[in-house]
PDB file of N, CA, C and O in Angstrom, chain B, residues numbered from 101:
ATOM      1  N   MET B 101       0.937  27.049  -4.044  1.00  0.00           N
ATOM      2  CA  MET B 101       1.578  25.875  -3.836  1.00  0.00           C
ATOM      3  C   MET B 101       3.075  26.079  -3.883  1.00  0.00           C
ATOM      4  O   MET B 101       3.658  26.317  -4.941  1.00  0.00           O
ATOM      5  N   GLY B 102       3.857  25.953  -2.384  1.00  0.00           N
ATOM      6  CA  GLY B 102       4.974  25.739  -2.668  1.00  0.00           C
ATOM      7  C   GLY B 102       5.597  24.669  -3.607  1.00  0.00           C
ATOM      8  O   GLY B 102       4.878  23.857  -4.190  1.00  0.00           O
ATOM      9  N   VAL B 103       6.923  24.683  -3.741  1.00  0.00           N
ATOM     10  CA  VAL B 103       7.599  23.324  -3.943  1.00  0.00           C
ATOM     11  C   VAL B 103       7.442  22.360  -2.914  1.00  0.00           C
ATOM     12  O   VAL B 103       7.031  21.273  -3.319  1.00  0.00           O
ATOM     13  N   LYS B 104       7.607  22.432  -1.974  1.00  0.00           N
ATOM     14  CA  LYS B 104       7.638  21.261  -0.457  1.00  0.00           C
ATOM     15  C   LYS B 104       6.361  20.873  -0.607  1.00  0.00           C
ATOM     16  O   LYS B 104       6.348  19.687  -0.936  1.00  0.00           O
ATOM     17  N   SER B 105       5.219  21.352  -0.512  1.00  0.00           N
ATOM     18  CA  SER B 105       3.605  20.932  -0.548  1.00  0.00           C
ATOM     19  C   SER B 105       3.746  19.987  -2.353  1.00  0.00           C
ATOM     20  O   SER B 105       3.720  18.757  -2.406  1.00  0.00           O
ATOM     21  N   VAL B 106       3.805  20.361  -2.891  1.00  0.00           N
ATOM     22  CA  VAL B 106       3.955  19.830  -4.119  1.00  0.00           C
ATOM     23  C   VAL B 106       4.301  18.131  -4.287  1.00  0.00           C
ATOM     24  O   VAL B 106       3.704  17.127  -4.677  1.00  0.00           O
ATOM     25  N   LEU B 107       6.052  18.593  -3.572  1.00  0.00           N
ATOM     26  CA  LEU B 107       6.743  17.478  -3.553  1.00  0.00           C
ATOM     27  C   LEU B 107       6.007  16.571  -2.476  1.00  0.00           C
ATOM     28  O   LEU B 107       5.690  15.459  -2.898  1.00  0.00           O
ATOM     29  N   ALA B 108       5.723  16.819  -1.323  1.00  0.00           N
ATOM     30  CA  ALA B 108       4.871  16.240  -0.188  1.00  0.00           C
ATOM     31  C   ALA B 108       3.492  15.303  -0.909  1.00  0.00           C
ATOM     32  O   ALA B 108       3.203  14.121  -0.724  1.00  0.00           O
ATOM     33  N   SER B 109       2.895  16.210  -1.668  1.00  0.00           N
ATOM     34  CA  SER B 109       1.793  15.481  -1.887  1.00  0.00           C
ATOM     35  C   SER B 109       1.939  14.382  -3.123  1.00  0.00           C
ATOM     36  O   SER B 109       1.116  13.493  -3.339  1.00  0.00           O
ATOM     37  N   LEU B 110       2.976  14.583  -3.783  1.00  0.00           N
ATOM     38  CA  LEU B 110       3.548  13.736  -4.661  1.00  0.00           C
ATOM     39  C   LEU B 110       3.939  12.204  -4.076  1.00  0.00           C
ATOM     40  O   LEU B 110       3.632  11.077  -4.468  1.00  0.00           O
ATOM     41  N   VAL B 111       4.718  12.666  -3.013  1.00  0.00           N
ATOM     42  CA  VAL B 111       5.390  11.338  -2.061  1.00  0.00           C
ATOM     43  C   VAL B 111       4.277  10.538  -1.273  1.00  0.00           C
ATOM     44  O   VAL B 111       4.329   9.343  -0.984  1.00  0.00           O
ATOM     45  N   GLY B 112       3.185  11.492  -0.959  1.00  0.00           N
ATOM     46  CA  GLY B 112       1.993  10.816  -0.104  1.00  0.00           C
ATOM     47  C   GLY B 112       1.312   9.930  -1.174  1.00  0.00           C
ATOM     48  O   GLY B 112       1.337   8.699  -1.153  1.00  0.00           O
ATOM     49  N   LEU B 113       0.748  10.629  -2.037  1.00  0.00           N
ATOM     50  CA  LEU B 113       0.075   9.769  -3.254  1.00  0.00           C
ATOM     51  C   LEU B 113       0.808   8.689  -3.351  1.00  0.00           C
ATOM     52  O   LEU B 113       0.217   7.623  -3.176  1.00  0.00           O
ATOM     53  N   LEU B 114       2.498   8.647  -3.698  1.00  0.00           N
ATOM     54  CA  LEU B 114       2.972   7.084  -4.079  1.00  0.00           C
ATOM     55  C   LEU B 114       2.827   6.250  -2.882  1.00  0.00           C
ATOM     56  O   LEU B 114       2.487   5.072  -2.984  1.00  0.00           O
ATOM     57  N   GLN B 115       3.088   6.845  -1.675  1.00  0.00           N
ATOM     58  CA  GLN B 115       2.907   6.282  -0.557  1.00  0.00           C
ATOM     59  C   GLN B 115       1.338   5.494  -0.561  1.00  0.00           C
ATOM     60  O   GLN B 115       1.265   4.375  -0.053  1.00  0.00           O
ATOM     61  N   ILE B 116       0.406   5.979  -1.011  1.00  0.00           N
ATOM     62  CA  ILE B 116      -1.083   5.529  -0.839  1.00  0.00           C
ATOM     63  C   ILE B 116      -1.076   4.482  -2.046  1.00  0.00           C
ATOM     64  O   ILE B 116      -1.468   3.342  -1.794  1.00  0.00           O
ATOM     65  N   LEU B 117      -0.696   4.765  -3.220  1.00  0.00           N
ATOM     66  CA  LEU B 117      -0.523   3.821  -4.126  1.00  0.00           C
ATOM     67  C   LEU B 117       0.182   2.412  -3.954  1.00  0.00           C
ATOM     68  O   LEU B 117      -0.189   1.408  -4.562  1.00  0.00           O
ATOM     69  N   ILE B 118       1.041   2.441  -3.227  1.00  0.00           N
ATOM     70  CA  ILE B 118       2.036   1.437  -3.203  1.00  0.00           C
ATOM     71  C   ILE B 118       1.104   0.606  -1.998  1.00  0.00           C
ATOM     72  O   ILE B 118       1.037  -0.604  -2.215  1.00  0.00           O
ATOM     73  N   GLY B 119       0.458   1.032  -0.896  1.00  0.00           N
ATOM     74  CA  GLY B 119      -0.247   0.574   0.274  1.00  0.00           C
ATOM     75  C   GLY B 119      -1.677  -0.150  -0.268  1.00  0.00           C
ATOM     76  O   GLY B 119      -2.215  -1.172   0.158  1.00  0.00           O
ATOM     77  N   VAL B 120      -2.122   0.802  -1.427  1.00  0.00           N
ATOM     78  CA  VAL B 120      -3.486  -0.217  -2.305  1.00  0.00           C
ATOM     79  C   VAL B 120      -2.886  -1.030  -2.643  1.00  0.00           C
ATOM     80  O   VAL B 120      -3.219  -2.148  -2.248  1.00  0.00           O
ATOM     81  N   SER B 121      -1.709  -0.911  -3.531  1.00  0.00           N
ATOM     82  CA  SER B 121      -1.134  -2.376  -4.179  1.00  0.00           C
ATOM     83  C   SER B 121      -0.810  -3.626  -3.255  1.00  0.00           C
ATOM     84  O   SER B 121      -1.015  -4.779  -3.634  1.00  0.00           O
ATOM     85  N   ALA B 122      -0.350  -3.340  -2.160  1.00  0.00           N
ATOM     86  CA  ALA B 122      -0.309  -4.305  -1.435  1.00  0.00           C
ATOM     87  C   ALA B 122      -1.191  -5.059  -0.695  1.00  0.00           C
ATOM     88  O   ALA B 122      -1.054  -6.212  -0.287  1.00  0.00           O
ATOM     89  N   ILE B 123      -2.212  -4.210  -0.549  1.00  0.00           N
ATOM     90  CA  ILE B 123      -3.191  -4.974  -0.179  1.00  0.00           C
ATOM     91  C   ILE B 123      -4.238  -5.504  -1.403  1.00  0.00           C
ATOM     92  O   ILE B 123      -5.058  -6.354  -1.058  1.00  0.00           O
ATOM     93  N   ILE B 124      -4.254  -5.135  -2.550  1.00  0.00           N
ATOM     94  CA  ILE B 124      -4.449  -5.762  -3.304  1.00  0.00           C
ATOM     95  C   ILE B 124      -3.853  -7.077  -3.840  1.00  0.00           C
ATOM     96  O   ILE B 124      -4.402  -7.974  -4.480  1.00  0.00           O
ATOM     97  N   ALA B 125      -2.544  -6.951  -3.395  1.00  0.00           N
ATOM     98  CA  ALA B 125      -1.786  -8.316  -3.745  1.00  0.00           C
ATOM     99  C   ALA B 125      -2.175  -9.477  -2.812  1.00  0.00           C
ATOM    100  O   ALA B 125      -2.209 -10.692  -3.007  1.00  0.00           O
ATOM    101  N   ALA B 126      -2.489  -8.639  -1.622  1.00  0.00           N
ATOM    102  CA  ALA B 126      -2.811  -9.658  -0.290  1.00  0.00           C
ATOM    103  C   ALA B 126      -3.784 -10.531  -0.557  1.00  0.00           C
ATOM    104  O   ALA B 126      -3.809 -11.744  -0.349  1.00  0.00           O
ATOM    105  N   TYR B 127      -4.790  -9.644  -1.156  1.00  0.00           N
ATOM    106  CA  TYR B 127      -6.171 -10.415  -1.559  1.00  0.00           C
ATOM    107  C   TYR B 127      -5.947 -11.294  -2.671  1.00  0.00           C
ATOM    108  O   TYR B 127      -6.295 -12.469  -2.552  1.00  0.00           O
ATOM    109  N   LEU B 128      -5.586 -11.022  -3.395  1.00  0.00           N
ATOM    110  CA  LEU B 128      -4.810 -11.736  -4.722  1.00  0.00           C
ATOM    111  C   LEU B 128      -4.240 -13.044  -4.202  1.00  0.00           C
ATOM    112  O   LEU B 128      -4.480 -14.087  -4.810  1.00  0.00           O
ATOM    113  N   ILE B 129      -3.497 -13.034  -3.108  1.00  0.00           N
ATOM    114  CA  ILE B 129      -2.435 -14.145  -3.065  1.00  0.00           C
ATOM    115  C   ILE B 129      -3.506 -15.129  -2.110  1.00  0.00           C
ATOM    116  O   ILE B 129      -3.533 -16.352  -2.244  1.00  0.00           O
ATOM    117  N   TYR B 130      -4.404 -14.355  -1.098  1.00  0.00           N
ATOM    118  CA  TYR B 130      -5.385 -15.241  -0.011  1.00  0.00           C
ATOM    119  C   TYR B 130      -6.376 -16.018  -1.042  1.00  0.00           C
ATOM    120  O   TYR B 130      -6.418 -17.229  -1.258  1.00  0.00           O
ATOM    121  N   TYR B 131      -7.109 -15.051  -1.577  1.00  0.00           N
ATOM    122  CA  TYR B 131      -8.219 -16.083  -2.403  1.00  0.00           C
ATOM    123  C   TYR B 131      -8.031 -16.707  -3.655  1.00  0.00           C
ATOM    124  O   TYR B 131      -8.832 -17.533  -4.092  1.00  0.00           O
ATOM    125  N   ASN B 132      -6.894 -16.312  -4.322  1.00  0.00           N
ATOM    126  CA  ASN B 132      -6.500 -17.190  -5.372  1.00  0.00           C
ATOM    127  C   ASN B 132      -7.386 -16.863  -6.390  1.00  0.00           C
ATOM    128  O   ASN B 132      -7.296 -17.783  -7.203  1.00  0.00           O
ATOM    129  N   PRO B 133      -8.349 -15.892  -6.858  1.00  0.00           N
ATOM    130  CA  PRO B 133      -9.503 -16.190  -7.977  1.00  0.00           C
ATOM    131  C   PRO B 133      -9.137 -16.781  -9.427  1.00  0.00           C
ATOM    132  O   PRO B 133      -8.141 -16.514 -10.098  1.00  0.00           O
ATOM    133  N   SER B 134      -9.945 -17.446  -9.665  1.00  0.00           N
ATOM    134  CA  SER B 134      -9.858 -18.181 -11.089  1.00  0.00           C
ATOM    135  C   SER B 134      -9.133 -17.313 -12.203  1.00  0.00           C
ATOM    136  O   SER B 134      -8.288 -17.735 -12.993  1.00  0.00           O
ATOM    137  N   TYR B 135      -9.617 -16.043 -12.116  1.00  0.00           N
ATOM    138  CA  TYR B 135      -9.227 -15.464 -13.407  1.00  0.00           C
ATOM    139  C   TYR B 135      -7.923 -14.632 -13.337  1.00  0.00           C
ATOM    140  O   TYR B 135      -7.714 -13.861 -14.273  1.00  0.00           O
ATOM    141  N   PHE B 136      -6.803 -14.724 -12.083  1.00  0.00           N
ATOM    142  CA  PHE B 136      -5.726 -14.389 -12.023  1.00  0.00           C
ATOM    143  C   PHE B 136      -5.070 -14.827 -11.075  1.00  0.00           C
ATOM    144  O   PHE B 136      -4.898 -14.100 -10.097  1.00  0.00           O
ATOM    145  N   GLU B 137      -4.592 -15.983 -11.110  1.00  0.00           N
ATOM    146  CA  GLU B 137      -4.174 -17.033 -10.045  1.00  0.00           C
ATOM    147  C   GLU B 137      -2.344 -16.486  -9.531  1.00  0.00           C
ATOM    148  O   GLU B 137      -1.276 -16.982  -9.892  1.00  0.00           O
ATOM    149  N   VAL B 138      -2.585 -15.416  -8.674  1.00  0.00           N
ATOM    150  CA  VAL B 138      -1.356 -15.019  -8.499  1.00  0.00           C
ATOM    151  C   VAL B 138      -0.377 -16.313  -7.336  1.00  0.00           C
ATOM    152  O   VAL B 138       0.826 -16.520  -7.496  1.00  0.00           O
ATOM    153  N   ARG B 139      -0.966 -16.807  -6.572  1.00  0.00           N
ATOM    154  CA  ARG B 139      -0.476 -18.232  -5.671  1.00  0.00           C
ATOM    155  C   ARG B 139       0.065 -18.880  -6.408  1.00  0.00           C
ATOM    156  O   ARG B 139       1.223 -19.244  -6.203  1.00  0.00           O
ATOM    157  N   THR B 140      -0.674 -19.240  -7.571  1.00  0.00           N
ATOM    158  CA  THR B 140      -0.109 -20.200  -8.426  1.00  0.00           C
ATOM    159  C   THR B 140       1.188 -19.834  -9.159  1.00  0.00           C
ATOM    160  O   THR B 140       2.178 -20.546  -9.327  1.00  0.00           O
ATOM    161  N   LEU B 141       0.941 -18.395  -9.615  1.00  0.00           N
ATOM    162  CA  LEU B 141       2.314 -17.924 -10.543  1.00  0.00           C
ATOM    163  C   LEU B 141       3.494 -17.661  -9.721  1.00  0.00           C
ATOM    164  O   LEU B 141       4.639 -17.771 -10.161  1.00  0.00           O
ATOM    165  N   LEU B 142       3.207 -17.309  -8.505  1.00  0.00           N
ATOM    166  CA  LEU B 142       4.460 -17.170  -7.719  1.00  0.00           C
ATOM    167  C   LEU B 142       4.669 -18.568  -6.962  1.00  0.00           C
ATOM    168  O   LEU B 142       5.857 -18.725  -6.681  1.00  0.00           O
ATOM    169  N   GLY B 143       3.916 -19.538  -6.588  1.00  0.00           N
ATOM    170  CA  GLY B 143       4.260 -20.782  -6.166  1.00  0.00           C
ATOM    171  C   GLY B 143       4.305 -21.147  -4.812  1.00  0.00           C
ATOM    172  O   GLY B 143       4.986 -22.044  -4.316  1.00  0.00           O
ATOM    173  N   LEU B 144       3.413 -20.270  -4.172  1.00  0.00           N
ATOM    174  CA  LEU B 144       3.412 -20.492  -2.885  1.00  0.00           C
ATOM    175  C   LEU B 144       2.629 -21.630  -2.459  1.00  0.00           C
ATOM    176  O   LEU B 144       1.646 -22.123  -3.012  1.00  0.00           O
ATOM    177  N   ARG B 145       3.203 -21.964  -1.410  1.00  0.00           N
ATOM    178  CA  ARG B 145       2.727 -23.129  -0.677  1.00  0.00           C
ATOM    179  C   ARG B 145       1.729 -22.465   0.181  1.00  0.00           C
ATOM    180  O   ARG B 145       1.661 -21.249   0.361  1.00  0.00           O
ATOM    181  N   GLY B 146       0.602 -23.778   0.938  1.00  0.00           N
ATOM    182  CA  GLY B 146      -0.405 -23.200   1.555  1.00  0.00           C
ATOM    183  C   GLY B 146      -0.071 -22.684   2.866  1.00  0.00           C
ATOM    184  O   GLY B 146      -0.854 -21.952   3.470  1.00  0.00           O
ATOM    185  N   GLU B 147       1.186 -23.069   3.394  1.00  0.00           N
ATOM    186  CA  GLU B 147       1.276 -22.835   4.590  1.00  0.00           C
ATOM    187  C   GLU B 147       1.874 -21.236   4.806  1.00  0.00           C
ATOM    188  O   GLU B 147       2.024 -20.721   5.914  1.00  0.00           O
ATOM    189  N   TYR B 148       2.110 -20.722   3.796  1.00  0.00           N
ATOM    190  CA  TYR B 148       3.295 -19.382   3.709  1.00  0.00           C
ATOM    191  C   TYR B 148       1.613 -18.395   3.394  1.00  0.00           C
ATOM    192  O   TYR B 148       1.728 -17.241   3.806  1.00  0.00           O
ATOM    193  N   VAL B 149       0.303 -18.674   2.813  1.00  0.00           N
ATOM    194  CA  VAL B 149      -0.293 -17.768   2.201  1.00  0.00           C
ATOM    195  C   VAL B 149      -0.829 -16.919   3.649  1.00  0.00           C
ATOM    196  O   VAL B 149      -0.546 -15.722   3.608  1.00  0.00           O
ATOM    197  N   ALA B 150      -1.558 -17.371   4.911  1.00  0.00           N
ATOM    198  CA  ALA B 150      -1.901 -16.176   5.883  1.00  0.00           C
ATOM    199  C   ALA B 150      -0.526 -15.365   6.189  1.00  0.00           C
ATOM    200  O   ALA B 150      -0.503 -14.143   6.332  1.00  0.00           O
ATOM    201  N   PHE B 151       0.542 -16.149   6.265  1.00  0.00           N
ATOM    202  CA  PHE B 151       1.761 -15.188   6.726  1.00  0.00           C
ATOM    203  C   PHE B 151       2.118 -14.295   5.554  1.00  0.00           C
ATOM    204  O   PHE B 151       2.941 -13.408   5.783  1.00  0.00           O
ATOM    205  N   SER B 152       1.565 -14.412   4.202  1.00  0.00           N
ATOM    206  CA  SER B 152       1.694 -13.391   3.341  1.00  0.00           C
ATOM    207  C   SER B 152       0.653 -12.201   3.384  1.00  0.00           C
ATOM    208  O   SER B 152       0.807 -11.000   3.164  1.00  0.00           O
ATOM    209  N   PHE B 153      -0.329 -12.852   3.699  1.00  0.00           N
ATOM    210  CA  PHE B 153      -1.307 -12.087   3.882  1.00  0.00           C
ATOM    211  C   PHE B 153      -1.410 -11.110   5.025  1.00  0.00           C
ATOM    212  O   PHE B 153      -1.979 -10.021   5.091  1.00  0.00           O
ATOM    213  N   LEU B 154      -0.841 -11.662   5.743  1.00  0.00           N
ATOM    214  CA  LEU B 154      -0.512 -10.757   7.259  1.00  0.00           C
ATOM    215  C   LEU B 154       0.452  -9.382   6.910  1.00  0.00           C
ATOM    216  O   LEU B 154       0.216  -8.194   7.133  1.00  0.00           O
ATOM    217  N   ILE B 155       1.595 -10.015   6.293  1.00  0.00           N
ATOM    218  CA  ILE B 155       2.824  -9.229   6.361  1.00  0.00           C
ATOM    219  C   ILE B 155       2.066  -8.011   4.886  1.00  0.00           C
ATOM    220  O   ILE B 155       1.924  -6.827   5.190  1.00  0.00           O
ATOM    221  N   LEU B 156       1.783  -8.334   3.863  1.00  0.00           N
ATOM    222  CA  LEU B 156       0.698  -7.392   3.052  1.00  0.00           C
ATOM    223  C   LEU B 156       0.366  -6.509   3.339  1.00  0.00           C
ATOM    224  O   LEU B 156       0.744  -5.449   2.839  1.00  0.00           O
ATOM    225  N   GLY B 157      -0.653  -6.639   4.459  1.00  0.00           N
ATOM    226  CA  GLY B 157      -1.921  -6.460   4.639  1.00  0.00           C
ATOM    227  C   GLY B 157      -1.368  -5.125   5.825  1.00  0.00           C
ATOM    228  O   GLY B 157      -1.734  -3.952   5.742  1.00  0.00           O
ATOM    229  N   VAL B 158      -0.634  -5.559   6.645  1.00  0.00           N
ATOM    230  CA  VAL B 158      -0.010  -4.630   7.733  1.00  0.00           C
ATOM    231  C   VAL B 158       1.055  -3.375   6.593  1.00  0.00           C
ATOM    232  O   VAL B 158       1.064  -2.147   6.502  1.00  0.00           O
ATOM    233  N   VAL B 159       1.607  -4.169   6.097  1.00  0.00           N
ATOM    234  CA  VAL B 159       2.581  -2.952   4.972  1.00  0.00           C
ATOM    235  C   VAL B 159       1.214  -2.045   4.585  1.00  0.00           C
ATOM    236  O   VAL B 159       0.899  -0.959   5.072  1.00  0.00           O
ATOM    237  N   GLY B 160       0.767  -2.532   3.943  1.00  0.00           N
ATOM    238  CA  GLY B 160      -0.118  -2.049   3.192  1.00  0.00           C
ATOM    239  C   GLY B 160      -1.107  -0.676   3.880  1.00  0.00           C
ATOM    240  O   GLY B 160      -1.243   0.446   3.393  1.00  0.00           O
ATOM    241  N   PHE B 161      -1.625  -1.154   4.990  1.00  0.00           N
ATOM    242  CA  PHE B 161      -2.286  -0.600   6.023  1.00  0.00           C
ATOM    243  C   PHE B 161      -1.434   0.770   6.503  1.00  0.00           C
ATOM    244  O   PHE B 161      -1.969   1.878   6.533  1.00  0.00           O
ATOM    245  N   PHE B 162      -0.245   0.570   6.819  1.00  0.00           N
ATOM    246  CA  PHE B 162       0.468   1.619   7.554  1.00  0.00           C
ATOM    247  C   PHE B 162       1.386   2.903   6.177  1.00  0.00           C
ATOM    248  O   PHE B 162       1.867   4.031   6.287  1.00  0.00           O
ATOM    249  N   SER B 163       1.250   2.048   5.162  1.00  0.00           N
ATOM    250  CA  SER B 163       1.459   2.394   3.767  1.00  0.00           C
ATOM    251  C   SER B 163       0.546   4.143   3.453  1.00  0.00           C
ATOM    252  O   SER B 163       0.971   5.285   3.280  1.00  0.00           O
ATOM    253  N   ILE B 164      -0.761   3.561   3.506  1.00  0.00           N
ATOM    254  CA  ILE B 164      -1.711   4.223   3.436  1.00  0.00           C
ATOM    255  C   ILE B 164      -1.699   5.279   4.510  1.00  0.00           C
ATOM    256  O   ILE B 164      -1.688   6.498   4.338  1.00  0.00           O
ATOM    257  N   ILE B 165      -1.703   4.607   5.660  1.00  0.00           N
ATOM    258  CA  ILE B 165      -1.795   5.870   6.891  1.00  0.00           C
ATOM    259  C   ILE B 165      -0.864   6.932   6.935  1.00  0.00           C
ATOM    260  O   ILE B 165      -1.065   8.099   7.273  1.00  0.00           O
ATOM    261  N   SER B 166       0.532   6.207   6.424  1.00  0.00           N
ATOM    262  CA  SER B 166       1.708   7.330   6.178  1.00  0.00           C
ATOM    263  C   SER B 166       1.659   8.154   4.705  1.00  0.00           C
ATOM    264  O   SER B 166       2.499   9.045   4.573  1.00  0.00           O
ATOM    265  N   GLY B 167       1.082   8.002   4.018  1.00  0.00           N
ATOM    266  CA  GLY B 167       0.754   8.713   2.850  1.00  0.00           C
ATOM    267  C   GLY B 167      -0.447   9.839   3.173  1.00  0.00           C
ATOM    268  O   GLY B 167      -0.419  11.022   2.834  1.00  0.00           O
ATOM    269  N   ILE B 168      -1.273   9.309   3.751  1.00  0.00           N
ATOM    270  CA  ILE B 168      -2.427  10.575   4.483  1.00  0.00           C
ATOM    271  C   ILE B 168      -1.876  11.260   5.224  1.00  0.00           C
ATOM    272  O   ILE B 168      -2.005  12.466   5.015  1.00  0.00           O
ATOM    273  N   LEU B 169      -0.930  10.780   6.540  1.00  0.00           N
ATOM    274  CA  LEU B 169      -0.276  11.947   7.080  1.00  0.00           C
ATOM    275  C   LEU B 169       0.693  12.825   6.598  1.00  0.00           C
ATOM    276  O   LEU B 169       0.794  13.995   6.965  1.00  0.00           O
ATOM    277  N   VAL B 170       1.569  12.148   5.594  1.00  0.00           N
ATOM    278  CA  VAL B 170       2.539  13.198   4.816  1.00  0.00           C
ATOM    279  C   VAL B 170       1.673  14.330   4.069  1.00  0.00           C
ATOM    280  O   VAL B 170       1.940  15.520   4.234  1.00  0.00           O
ATOM    281  N   ILE B 171       0.813  13.978   3.389  1.00  0.00           N
ATOM    282  CA  ILE B 171      -0.117  15.121   2.683  1.00  0.00           C
ATOM    283  C   ILE B 171      -0.902  15.920   3.252  1.00  0.00           C
ATOM    284  O   ILE B 171      -1.333  16.964   2.761  1.00  0.00           O
ATOM    285  N   HIS B 172      -1.233  15.304   4.761  1.00  0.00           N
ATOM    286  CA  HIS B 172      -2.032  16.294   5.947  1.00  0.00           C
ATOM    287  C   HIS B 172      -0.759  17.327   6.625  1.00  0.00           C
ATOM    288  O   HIS B 172      -0.655  18.506   6.962  1.00  0.00           O
ATOM    289  N   GLU B 173      -0.173  16.498   6.603  1.00  0.00           N
ATOM    290  CA  GLU B 173       0.875  17.680   7.480  1.00  0.00           C
ATOM    291  C   GLU B 173       1.700  18.553   6.565  1.00  0.00           C
ATOM    292  O   GLU B 173       1.846  19.718   6.936  1.00  0.00           O
ATOM    293  N   TRP B 174       2.235  18.202   5.485  1.00  0.00           N
ATOM    294  CA  TRP B 174       3.349  18.846   4.330  1.00  0.00           C
ATOM    295  C   TRP B 174       2.209  19.838   3.535  1.00  0.00           C
ATOM    296  O   TRP B 174       2.540  21.012   3.373  1.00  0.00           O
ATOM    297  N   ALA B 175       1.054  19.453   3.102  1.00  0.00           N
ATOM    298  CA  ALA B 175       0.514  20.048   2.323  1.00  0.00           C
ATOM    299  C   ALA B 175      -0.456  20.966   2.637  1.00  0.00           C
ATOM    300  O   ALA B 175      -0.817  21.861   1.873  1.00  0.00           O
ATOM    301  N   PHE B 176      -0.939  20.749   3.865  1.00  0.00           N
ATOM    302  CA  PHE B 176      -2.565  21.504   4.403  1.00  0.00           C
ATOM    303  C   PHE B 176      -1.808  22.109   5.747  1.00  0.00           C
ATOM    304  O   PHE B 176      -2.594  22.579   6.569  1.00  0.00           O
ATOM    305  N   ALA B 177      -0.432  22.170   6.093  1.00  0.00           N
ATOM    306  CA  ALA B 177       0.245  22.644   7.271  1.00  0.00           C
ATOM    307  C   ALA B 177       0.242  24.453   6.945  1.00  0.00           C
ATOM    308  O   ALA B 177       0.554  24.960   5.868  1.00  0.00           O
ATOM    309  N   ARG B 178      -0.094  25.022   7.896  1.00  0.00           N
ATOM    310  CA  ARG B 178       0.030  26.484   7.732  1.00  0.00           C
ATOM    311  C   ARG B 178       1.490  27.011   7.939  1.00  0.00           C
ATOM    312  O   ARG B 178       2.094  26.846   8.998  1.00  0.00           O
ATOM    313  N   GLU B 179       1.911  27.531   7.066  1.00  0.00           N
ATOM    314  CA  GLU B 179       3.282  28.054   6.986  1.00  0.00           C
ATOM    315  C   GLU B 179       3.811  29.070   8.347  1.00  0.00           C
ATOM    316  O   GLU B 179       3.352  30.212   8.342  1.00  0.00           O
ATOM    317  N   GLY B 180       4.661  28.726   9.382  1.00  0.00           N
ATOM    318  CA  GLY B 180       4.442  29.628  10.177  1.00  0.00           C
ATOM    319  C   GLY B 180       5.698  30.065  10.555  1.00  0.00           C
ATOM    320  O   GLY B 180       5.815  30.985  11.363  1.00  0.00           O
TER     321      GLY B 180
END
């Protein structure tokens, strides 16, 4: 493996990790479970919960897709 493919794999994995973290944060904000009350800790009012859920969900989804595409294109592409 070349340096480019290792670096691309690391960047892709970091993007996937950020995406998964954003989706987990969106879940915790929306459902506000009793064992970890993120909404209460952040002081979010009820009007902003759906908007936060939407933004974090979209950012997380696109970050995961982007990370997968970076890994696929740079790490597994043939050198030509």
